[in-house]
Residue frames as qw, qx, qy, qz and C-alpha x, y, z in Angstrom:
[[0.697, -0.237, -0.418, -0.533, 37.52, -71.01, -4.56],
 [0.494, -0.446, 0.579, -0.470, 36.64, -72.54, -1.19],
 [0.217, 0.111, -0.968, -0.053, 37.02, -76.25, -0.63],
 [0.664, -0.374, -0.334, -0.554, 33.64, -77.92, -0.03],
 [0.553, -0.505, 0.523, -0.407, 33.09, -79.36, 3.45],
 [0.564, 0.252, -0.781, -0.092, 34.33, -82.91, 3.90],
 [0.733, -0.352, 0.293, -0.503, 32.84, -85.66, 6.03],
 [0.421, 0.266, -0.867, 0.009, 34.22, -89.05, 7.07],
 [0.806, -0.339, 0.074, -0.479, 32.18, -91.74, 8.82],
 [0.273, 0.444, -0.834, 0.182, 34.01, -94.40, 10.84],
 [0.879, -0.327, 0.094, -0.335, 33.07, -97.74, 12.40],
 [0.674, -0.454, 0.573, 0.104, 35.05, -100.91, 13.09],
 [0.626, 0.017, 0.694, 0.355, 35.08, -102.86, 9.82],
 [0.190, 0.437, -0.272, -0.836, 33.56, -100.33, 7.40],
 [0.103, -0.097, -0.887, -0.440, 30.94, -102.78, 6.16],
 [0.139, -0.600, -0.786, 0.052, 27.79, -101.96, 8.17],
 [0.152, -0.821, -0.389, 0.390, 27.40, -98.63, 9.96],
 [0.187, -0.609, 0.199, 0.744, 29.91, -96.27, 8.34],
 [0.127, 0.061, 0.694, 0.706, 29.21, -97.19, 4.69],
 [0.019, -0.694, -0.718, -0.051, 25.52, -96.76, 5.50],
 [0.159, -0.807, -0.172, 0.542, 26.26, -93.24, 6.79],
 [0.217, -0.320, 0.502, 0.773, 28.38, -92.55, 3.71],
 [0.097, 0.338, 0.809, 0.470, 25.58, -93.73, 1.42],
 [0.074, -0.802, -0.567, 0.173, 22.96, -91.68, 3.24],
 [0.189, -0.720, 0.054, 0.666, 25.15, -88.59, 3.09],
 [0.188, -0.088, 0.663, 0.719, 25.83, -89.17, -0.63],
 [0.044, 0.580, 0.784, 0.217, 22.07, -89.49, -1.14],
 [0.127, -0.855, -0.339, 0.372, 21.40, -86.21, 0.71],
 [0.284, -0.473, 0.347, 0.759, 24.26, -84.60, -1.22],
 [0.155, 0.196, 0.752, 0.610, 22.59, -85.54, -4.48],
 [0.038, -0.739, -0.672, -0.006, 19.11, -84.43, -3.39],
 [0.181, -0.890, -0.165, 0.384, 20.38, -81.02, -2.24],
 [0.640, 0.696, 0.044, 0.323, 22.79, -80.66, -5.18],
 [0.358, -0.874, 0.318, 0.078, 25.84, -80.07, -2.98],
 [0.723, 0.517, -0.433, 0.149, 29.42, -81.03, -3.70],
 [0.575, -0.681, 0.409, -0.194, 30.41, -82.19, -0.24],
 [0.426, 0.434, -0.792, 0.049, 33.34, -84.61, 0.02],
 [0.801, -0.304, 0.235, -0.459, 32.08, -87.82, 1.65],
 [0.546, 0.329, -0.770, 0.030, 33.78, -91.08, 2.60],
 [0.816, -0.488, 0.118, -0.287, 33.83, -93.82, 5.21],
 [0.418, 0.486, -0.736, 0.217, 36.47, -96.01, 6.82],
 [0.864, -0.427, -0.257, -0.075, 36.97, -98.63, 9.50],
 [0.293, -0.823, 0.470, -0.126, 39.43, -98.61, 12.36],
 [0.695, -0.243, 0.670, 0.096, 40.25, -102.28, 11.68],
 [0.201, 0.490, -0.629, -0.570, 41.54, -103.78, 8.45],
 [0.546, 0.061, 0.821, -0.156, 39.36, -106.93, 8.49],
 [0.570, 0.574, 0.584, -0.066, 37.31, -106.07, 5.40],
 [0.022, -0.644, 0.305, 0.702, 39.52, -103.75, 3.30],
 [0.107, 0.223, -0.722, -0.647, 38.36, -103.83, -0.32],
 [0.044, 0.342, 0.939, 0.010, 35.08, -105.62, 0.45],
 [0.240, -0.468, -0.370, -0.766, 31.61, -104.25, -0.33],
 [0.409, -0.314, 0.411, -0.752, 29.21, -103.43, 2.52],
 [0.269, 0.054, 0.925, -0.261, 27.46, -106.26, 4.35],
 [0.117, -0.269, -0.766, -0.571, 24.60, -107.61, 2.17],
 [0.213, -0.646, -0.708, 0.189, 22.12, -106.97, 4.99],
 [0.135, -0.590, -0.094, 0.791, 23.14, -103.30, 5.13],
 [0.004, 0.088, -0.590, -0.802, 22.91, -103.07, 1.34],
 [0.142, -0.446, -0.846, -0.254, 19.43, -104.64, 1.40],
 [0.182, -0.691, -0.522, 0.465, 18.18, -102.29, 4.12],
 [0.093, -0.493, 0.142, 0.854, 19.53, -99.23, 2.29],
 [0.029, -0.074, -0.728, -0.681, 18.17, -100.32, -1.11],
 [0.129, -0.578, -0.806, 0.004, 14.76, -100.76, 0.49],
 [0.127, -0.804, -0.296, 0.499, 14.96, -97.06, 1.41],
 [0.498, 0.853, 0.139, 0.065, 16.22, -95.92, -1.99],
 [0.124, -0.876, 0.458, 0.089, 19.94, -95.72, -1.21],
 [0.936, 0.303, -0.162, 0.073, 22.44, -97.79, -3.20],
 [0.444, -0.775, 0.445, 0.065, 25.63, -98.82, -1.38],
 [0.963, 0.138, 0.211, 0.096, 26.74, -101.50, -3.85],
 [0.621, 0.673, -0.158, 0.368, 29.66, -99.47, -5.28],
 [0.294, -0.842, 0.366, -0.264, 31.24, -98.71, -1.90],
 [0.836, 0.140, -0.469, 0.249, 34.33, -100.57, -0.69],
 [0.665, -0.733, -0.075, 0.121, 35.80, -100.84, 2.79],
 [0.524, 0.565, -0.339, 0.540, 39.03, -99.12, 3.69],
 [0.636, -0.439, -0.436, 0.462, 40.96, -98.53, 6.89],
 [0.140, -0.988, -0.061, -0.025, 41.15, -95.19, 8.69],
 [0.732, 0.184, -0.123, 0.644, 44.60, -93.61, 8.33],
 [0.358, -0.569, -0.232, 0.703, 46.22, -90.70, 10.18],
 [0.146, -0.046, 0.340, 0.928, 46.25, -88.60, 6.99],
 [0.108, -0.627, -0.716, -0.288, 42.42, -88.68, 7.09],
 [0.272, -0.720, -0.344, 0.538, 42.74, -85.88, 9.64],
 [0.172, -0.349, 0.297, 0.872, 44.23, -83.74, 6.86],
 [0.007, -0.195, -0.754, -0.627, 41.61, -84.71, 4.28],
 [0.290, -0.602, -0.702, -0.248, 38.42, -84.31, 6.32],
 [0.136, -0.490, 0.158, -0.847, 36.82, -81.42, 8.21],
 [0.679, -0.295, 0.285, -0.609, 34.43, -83.63, 10.17],
 [0.377, 0.173, -0.910, -0.005, 34.97, -87.21, 11.38],
 [0.700, -0.277, 0.146, -0.642, 31.96, -89.01, 12.84],
 [0.183, 0.214, -0.955, 0.098, 32.46, -92.29, 14.67],
 [0.615, -0.298, -0.557, -0.472, 29.78, -94.82, 15.53],
 [0.786, -0.544, -0.294, -0.014, 30.77, -95.80, 19.07],
 [0.381, -0.885, 0.266, -0.021, 33.12, -95.02, 21.95],
 [0.831, -0.212, 0.404, 0.319, 35.55, -97.80, 21.09],
 [0.620, 0.500, 0.308, 0.521, 36.09, -96.43, 17.60],
 [0.059, -0.978, -0.001, -0.202, 36.23, -92.91, 19.04],
 [0.616, -0.680, 0.350, 0.189, 39.19, -93.98, 21.20],
 [0.789, 0.085, 0.432, 0.427, 40.83, -95.72, 18.25],
 [0.413, 0.768, 0.222, 0.436, 40.56, -92.64, 16.03],
 [0.229, -0.959, 0.102, -0.131, 41.65, -90.20, 18.73],
 [0.791, -0.418, 0.306, 0.326, 44.72, -92.34, 19.39],
 [0.669, 0.294, 0.364, 0.578, 45.87, -91.51, 15.86],
 [0.082, 0.970, 0.154, 0.168, 45.31, -87.74, 16.26],
 [0.679, 0.157, -0.195, 0.690, 48.61, -85.88, 16.28],
 [0.110, 0.106, -0.215, 0.965, 47.28, -82.63, 17.73],
 [0.204, 0.401, 0.613, -0.649, 44.25, -80.96, 19.31],
 [0.403, 0.395, -0.236, -0.791, 43.10, -79.66, 15.93],
 [0.356, 0.078, -0.877, -0.313, 42.87, -83.25, 14.65],
 [0.095, -0.249, -0.895, 0.357, 41.01, -84.41, 17.76],
 [0.247, 0.364, 0.308, -0.844, 38.55, -81.50, 17.53],
 [0.416, 0.202, -0.541, -0.703, 37.27, -82.86, 14.20],
 [0.353, -0.056, -0.932, -0.062, 36.08, -86.11, 15.79],
 [0.471, -0.135, 0.393, -0.778, 32.70, -86.74, 17.43],
 [0.294, 0.188, 0.931, -0.108, 30.21, -89.51, 18.03],
 [0.076, -0.264, -0.643, -0.715, 27.63, -89.54, 15.24],
 [0.325, -0.626, -0.694, -0.144, 24.66, -89.78, 17.58],
 [0.286, -0.446, -0.320, 0.786, 25.80, -86.77, 19.60],
 [0.079, 0.085, -0.306, -0.945, 24.30, -84.87, 16.65],
 [0.520, -0.295, -0.591, -0.542, 20.95, -86.60, 17.16],
 [0.042, -0.202, 0.727, -0.655, 20.38, -86.27, 20.93],
 [0.660, -0.041, 0.147, -0.735, 16.64, -86.85, 20.73],
 [0.749, 0.130, -0.614, -0.211, 17.28, -90.50, 19.74],
 [0.749, -0.581, 0.160, -0.276, 18.37, -91.16, 23.33],
 [0.947, -0.082, 0.091, 0.296, 21.57, -93.03, 22.44],
 [0.118, -0.862, 0.369, 0.328, 25.20, -92.01, 22.12],
 [0.222, -0.366, 0.834, 0.346, 26.45, -95.07, 20.22],
 [0.729, 0.277, -0.319, -0.538, 25.16, -96.68, 17.05],
 [0.784, -0.235, 0.563, -0.118, 24.78, -100.39, 17.89],
 [0.091, 0.411, -0.803, -0.422, 26.72, -102.78, 15.66],
 [0.818, 0.136, 0.114, -0.548, 24.11, -104.87, 13.83],
 [0.342, 0.488, -0.773, -0.217, 26.64, -107.40, 12.48],
 [0.088, 0.075, -0.980, 0.159, 25.77, -110.32, 14.79],
 [0.391, 0.271, 0.584, -0.658, 22.05, -109.64, 14.99],
 [0.409, 0.459, 0.776, 0.142, 18.99, -110.04, 12.83],
 [0.238, 0.530, 0.454, 0.676, 17.23, -107.81, 10.30],
 [0.269, -0.894, -0.353, -0.059, 15.59, -105.66, 12.99],
 [0.558, -0.579, 0.061, 0.592, 19.06, -104.47, 14.07],
 [0.393, 0.110, 0.440, 0.800, 19.85, -103.29, 10.55],
 [0.045, -0.747, -0.506, -0.429, 16.53, -101.45, 10.42],
 [0.453, -0.831, -0.214, 0.242, 17.19, -99.75, 13.78],
 [0.540, -0.343, 0.229, 0.733, 20.70, -98.76, 12.67],
 [0.267, 0.445, 0.496, 0.697, 19.34, -97.31, 9.43],
 [0.205, -0.864, -0.407, -0.215, 16.86, -95.14, 11.34],
 [0.544, -0.725, -0.038, 0.422, 19.50, -93.93, 13.82],
 [0.516, -0.147, 0.358, 0.764, 22.13, -93.20, 11.18],
 [0.176, 0.595, 0.519, 0.588, 19.65, -91.50, 8.85],
 [0.293, -0.898, -0.330, -0.004, 18.37, -89.27, 11.65],
 [0.534, -0.627, 0.119, 0.554, 21.88, -88.19, 12.62],
 [0.464, 0.076, 0.478, 0.742, 23.05, -87.69, 9.04],
 [0.075, 0.756, 0.515, 0.397, 20.01, -85.62, 8.19],
 [0.349, -0.908, -0.160, 0.170, 20.67, -83.29, 11.12],
 [0.556, -0.427, 0.302, 0.646, 24.39, -82.97, 10.33],
 [0.396, 0.347, 0.553, 0.645, 23.67, -82.34, 6.67],
 [0.033, -0.876, -0.430, -0.215, 21.12, -79.61, 7.43],
 [0.453, -0.784, -0.005, 0.424, 23.68, -77.81, 9.61],
 [0.438, -0.331, 0.462, 0.696, 25.95, -77.50, 6.56],
 [0.415, 0.649, 0.579, 0.267, 23.39, -76.40, 3.94]]
């Protein structure tokens, strides 16, 4: 039996952008009755074990997606073995993840999330952490748009 496709979403602390992407992908997975393997991680260890930022949780809940059971973890080199696709939120985290790649095959799994949503006009998902509610709304829209396109490619 074939292993289902696996997807990892990565940002800095794993409390805003990447758990949102994980939650959106889990939501799409449930809607489409798929058994994709889905997770998220941060390149830094600041928030390991913590739930997503309450503002991210609030924004997602308002759109019907529950992130409250997710917990932050740090990206590890063995994630290259576990995941087929690794989507990072910005160029800084792209560099951090690629630094841990041990070969070209590992590096080929990694891409910027918004490169899969070119019509949005951005390449990086802005970090909403230090901003207001409008930043979390913008991030939700960007991440949802990218996740929806990625998911459809794998149906």
